[in-house]
N, C-alpha and C positions, 0 to 999 in steps of 0.2 A: 251150504253148497249142495245142490241137488245132482250135479253132474261132474264127473272127474275124467279127464283125458289121461290115460296111462301110455307113456311113450316107450316103445321098444328101443334097444340100443341102436345108435346111429352107425351106419356104414354106407358104402357106395351103393346106390340103388340099382337094382337090376332093370328098372324101367326108364329112369332118366327122363321123365316127362318135361317137355319144354316150358310148361307153365307152372312148374312145381313151386308152391309157396315156401317150401322149406329152403329153397335156394336164395331166399331174400332176407334171411336173418343176418344181422350184423355180426352176431357172435359165431357164425359159421357152424352152429350145432356142435360146438366143442364142449362136451360135458363128460365127466369121468364115468366110465361104464361100471358102476358098482354092481349091476346085475351079474357081471362077470368077475370083478375083482373083490367085491365085498358083498356077497349074496345075502348074508344074514342081515346086514344093515339095510340093504334094499328091501328085503322082504318085511322086516320088522317095521320099517318106516311106512310101507304100504298098508300093513295091517293097522298101524296107529292112525293113519289118515282116515281109513274106513271107520274105525271105532270112534274117532273123535267127531265124525260128521254123521250123526244119527239120521239126518234128513237126506242122506245120499241115496239117490234112486237109480242113477245110471253110471256105468263105467264104460268108457269108449276106448278100445285098444287101437292106438294109432302109431304113427312113426314119422321120423324125418326121412325115411325111406319106406319101402314096402314092408309092413309089419310081418308078413309071412316069411321074410328072410330070417326071422328069429322065431321060428315055429315053437321051439322049446319055451321061449319066454312067453309067447302068447298062451301056451298051455298052462304055464305056471301062474300067470295073472288070473286066468279063469279059475284055477283050483284055489288060489288064495282068496279071491273074492267070494267064491261059493262057500269056502270054509268059514268065513267071517260073517257073511250075511247072504243067505240064499235068496232073499227078496230083491236084491239089486239086479237090475237088467244089464246084461253085458252085450256090447256091440263091438264088432270088428270092422274097421274101415280098410278095404283092400282093393288092389287092382289085380290080384292073383285069381284068375278066372277058372283054373283047374279045380275039379271037385276034390274035397279033402274031408276026411272024417272029423277033423277038429271043428268044422263048421256046424256040426250037429250038437256040439257042446255049448253053442252060443245062443243067446236069445235073438239077436239080430245080426245078419251078415249084410254089410253095406258095400255094394260093388261100385267103385268109382269108374265112370264111363265118360270119355271125352270125345267119342266119335259115334255118330248116329249109326254107322254101318255095323257097330258091335252089338247093338241092342238085341238082334235076333240070333247072334252067334254064340252068346254065353248060355251055358246050361247051369243056372244058379241053383244052389242048394242051401238049406238052413231052415230053421223054424219060422222066422220072419225074415223076408228078403227085402232089402231096400236097394233101389237103384239111385246112386248119387250122380246126377247128370251134370258134368262140368260143361258150362255153356260156351262151347267153341263155335266157330262159324259153320261147322258141319251141320248144326241144327238150324241154320238160317232158313226162314220161311216155313218151318214146320209148326203146325199148331199143336197144342197140348193133346188133342184127340188123335191126331196123326201119330204122335209119339207113343201114346198109350197103346195103339194098335200094334206097334212093333215090339211091345214088351211081353215076355212070357206071363202066362196066367197066374203062376205061383208067386209073382212079385206083388207085395202088399203095400209098399210105401215107395214114394218117389220124392227125392229132394233135388231141386234145381239149384245149382251153386254157381254164383258169379265168379269169373276169373278175378283174382286179386293181384294187382301189380306190386312190385317191391319198393315203390317210391324212390327209385333211383339206385337202390343197393345193387341190383343185378340188371344191367342194361339188356343183356340177351333175353332174359325172361320178360322184361318190360316191353321190348320190341315185339316179341312173339305175341304177347297179349294184345298189344295195340293193333296188330295186323290180323289176329285170329279170334278176337272176342265176338260173341253173337251180336248181330246188328240191333240197333235201338228199336226198330219197328217190330222185330220178332220178340224182343224182350218185353216190350209194352203189351203185345198181344198175349204172351204167355202169362204175364201178371194178371191180365183181365180174365183169361180162361181159368186160372187157378182160383181166383176169387169167386167165380161163378160155378165152379165144379161141384157137383153134388153126388158123385158116384161112390163106389165102394173103396177106392184107393185112398190112402192117406197121402196128401200132396202138399208140399210146402216149398217156398222160395227163400233161399238163404243168400242175402246180398252181402253179408259181412261175417263170413265164417270164422275169421281170425279175431273177431271182437269178443274178448273173453268176459269182460266185466258184467256181472249179473247173470252169466250163462254157465261158466265152468272154470275149473282150475286145472293145472297141468302137473302131473307127477312124472318127472324125468328119470332117465336111466341111472342117474347118480343118487336116487333115493330122496330127492328133495322136491318140495311142493312150490309151484310158481303161480303167480297171478296172471301172467301173460306170456306170449311166445318170445318176447324180446328180453325178458328179465334174466339176469345172470345170477 
């Protein structure tokens, strides 16, 4: 296992994004919060996962809500990982655009952005900054190069992420995605532009972000390791 997603405790999200993939889990994200109720178990299990996987290269701090709602947990994850293996690269996935000192403790700060109008409004901070562009219809008819022009110079990486429907679990989310996903012509052009791109930025297209097999495993707030997002 080269990559581990560490999930902060679930709570009502401050952003409530209409396309949120966390709203489509059949288990409704109901896991015991052992970060709060049994911290030693949670911490020791996380340490064990890191120690048992000598090939682990990346830890991604994420959540079924905005991870920065649990800033203390984010900080604890960073300290634990650094304490066990300083060579592991730590990334935070966030929609919290305000500057925060904790970002300077991370290797990568990945800002999730679902509206093209936000690209020039964010003042990103961190050692390596990634923009994770959620491909909504606000990006329709923009080329890769037009998007790059709107991105601050200190951004080093871009990931374009396709909207993932819930396969009928959450009709409201599925309806939003059906009506607001990027159009096929723009998506095809972006694919072509990314394949041909030879500039300084690291750019990738993620069409199946929820597909775990062969990519990563998930450490939830109950202190247990999971193979996919639907596993109980």
